[in-house]
N, C-alpha and C positions, 0 to 999 in steps of 0.2 A: 756126720755121714749123710749123704744125699741119696735119694732114690730116683732112679730114672724111670720116666713114664713115656709112653708113646700114645699120642692122640691121633685117631684115625677119623676123618670126617668123610661121611659117605652120604651123598644126596640121593633122594628118592628117584625112581625112574619116572618116565613120562606117563601121565595118567590120561584117562579118557577125557577128563575136563580140560587138561592142558591143551589137548588137541583142538578143543572148542574155544580156547582162550577164556575160560571161565575161572573165577576165583575159587581156590580149593582150600582155603585156610581153616575152615570149620567143619568140613565134611570129609569122611574117609571115602575116597573115590577109588574105584578099581584101576589097576595099571592097564595101560594099553598093551597091545602085542609088543610094541617097541619097548615099553617100560619093563615088561617081563623079560625081554632079551637083555636089557640093560642091567636088571637086577641079577640075572643069571651070570652075566659076565663079571659083574662086581664081586659076586661070591667066588667065582673062579680065581679072580685076581687076588682076593684076600687069601684064599687057600694056597695059591702059588707063592705068596709072599713069605709063608712060614710063620706069620704073626698069629698068635693065639690070644685074642682079647680076653681080659679078665671080667670086663663089664661091658654090656651093650645097652643102649637106650634108644 
């Protein structure tokens, strides 16, 4: 018997450091206004899809 899983990959939104072309790998940087809009839209798309994740990381 096999179990089916769905993997959803979601990239972070644009950050204030992305806009300055700075490396952001080790620091938690605030999202820019654009990034907040991107995150909001990603949440809307996930909700509209009807998928209900069992695990988020």
